[in-house]
C-alpha positions in Angstrom: -156.5 37.6 -68.9 -153.0 37.0 -70.2 -150.6 38.6 -67.7 -147.3 37.4 -69.3 -146.4 40.7 -71.0 -143.8 40.9 -73.6 -140.0 40.7 -73.5 -138.1 43.8 -74.6 -134.5 44.3 -73.6 -133.4 47.9 -72.8 -130.1 49.7 -73.3 -129.0 52.7 -71.3 -125.8 54.6 -70.6 -124.6 55.5 -67.1 -125.1 59.2 -66.4 -127.5 59.9 -69.3 -131.3 60.1 -69.1 -133.4 57.2 -70.4 -136.9 57.3 -72.0 -138.8 54.5 -73.8 -142.4 54.2 -75.0 -144.5 51.0 -74.9 -147.9 50.0 -76.1 -150.1 48.3 -73.5 -151.7 45.0 -74.5 -153.9 42.7 -72.5 -154.7 39.3 -74.0 -153.3 40.4 -77.3 -155.5 43.5 -77.6 -154.3 47.1 -77.3 -155.5 48.4 -74.0 -156.7 52.0 -73.4 -155.0 53.4 -70.3 -158.0 55.2 -68.8 -158.2 54.8 -65.0 -155.0 52.7 -64.6 -151.7 53.2 -62.8 -148.4 51.6 -63.4 -145.1 50.7 -61.9 -141.7 49.6 -63.2 -138.5 48.7 -61.4 -135.1 47.3 -62.3 -132.8 45.2 -60.1 -129.3 43.9 -60.4 -130.5 40.4 -59.3 -134.2 39.6 -59.6 -134.3 38.5 -56.0 -132.7 41.7 -54.6 -134.9 43.4 -52.0 -134.6 46.8 -53.5 -134.0 48.3 -56.9 -134.3 51.4 -59.1 -137.8 52.6 -59.9 -138.6 54.0 -63.3 -141.0 56.9 -63.6 -144.1 55.3 -65.2 -146.5 57.6 -67.1 -149.3 57.6 -69.7 -148.4 59.2 -73.1 -151.8 58.5 -74.8 -154.8 57.1 -73.0 -156.7 56.0 -76.1 -153.7 54.6 -78.0 -152.6 52.7 -74.9 -149.1 54.2 -74.9 -147.1 54.5 -71.7 -143.5 55.4 -71.0 -140.6 54.5 -68.7 -138.2 57.1 -67.7 -135.0 57.5 -65.6 -133.2 60.7 -64.8 -129.5 61.4 -65.3 -129.1 61.2 -61.6 -130.7 57.8 -61.4 -128.6 56.3 -64.2 -125.4 57.9 -62.7 -126.0 55.8 -59.5 -126.1 52.6 -61.5 -123.1 50.3 -61.9 -122.5 49.2 -65.5 -123.8 45.6 -66.1 -126.9 43.7 -66.7 -130.1 44.2 -64.7 -133.7 42.8 -64.8 -136.8 44.9 -65.1 -140.6 44.4 -64.9 -143.5 46.8 -65.7 -147.1 46.4 -64.6 -150.4 48.2 -65.0 -153.2 48.0 -62.5 -156.8 49.1 -63.0 -160.2 49.0 -61.3 -161.5 46.1 -63.5 -158.4 43.8 -63.0 -155.7 43.3 -60.4 -152.6 43.8 -62.5 -151.2 42.9 -65.9 -147.5 42.5 -66.6 -146.7 44.7 -69.6 -143.0 44.5 -70.2 -140.0 42.6 -68.8 -136.5 41.8 -69.8 -132.9 42.8 -69.3 -131.5 46.3 -69.0 -127.9 46.6 -70.2 -126.2 49.6 -68.5 -123.1 50.7 -70.4 -120.4 52.9 -68.9 -119.8 56.4 -70.0 -116.5 58.1 -70.8 -117.8 61.4 -69.6 
């Protein structure tokens, strides 16, 4: 199984909600999301001991679509700058597969 995932950089604005959909792929094949769970987190430095956790959810089981979400309150607590994130899925027939990773650019808000 190829667990490298794919790199997608994310943009969000401090104090505004964030929502992004992804398609799950394992070894280059779209992966139905029946019986899986997921997790995603972002950190200012990738070796930080704690970070901000995204809400991870399934949008379409058969189409292999999942989403990452942050509330207004979560983004309000972020300092503007560049962060790192990772997203993984875990299922009964495999340990875990990295689905997405990259940079998160947090922009300041004038509001």
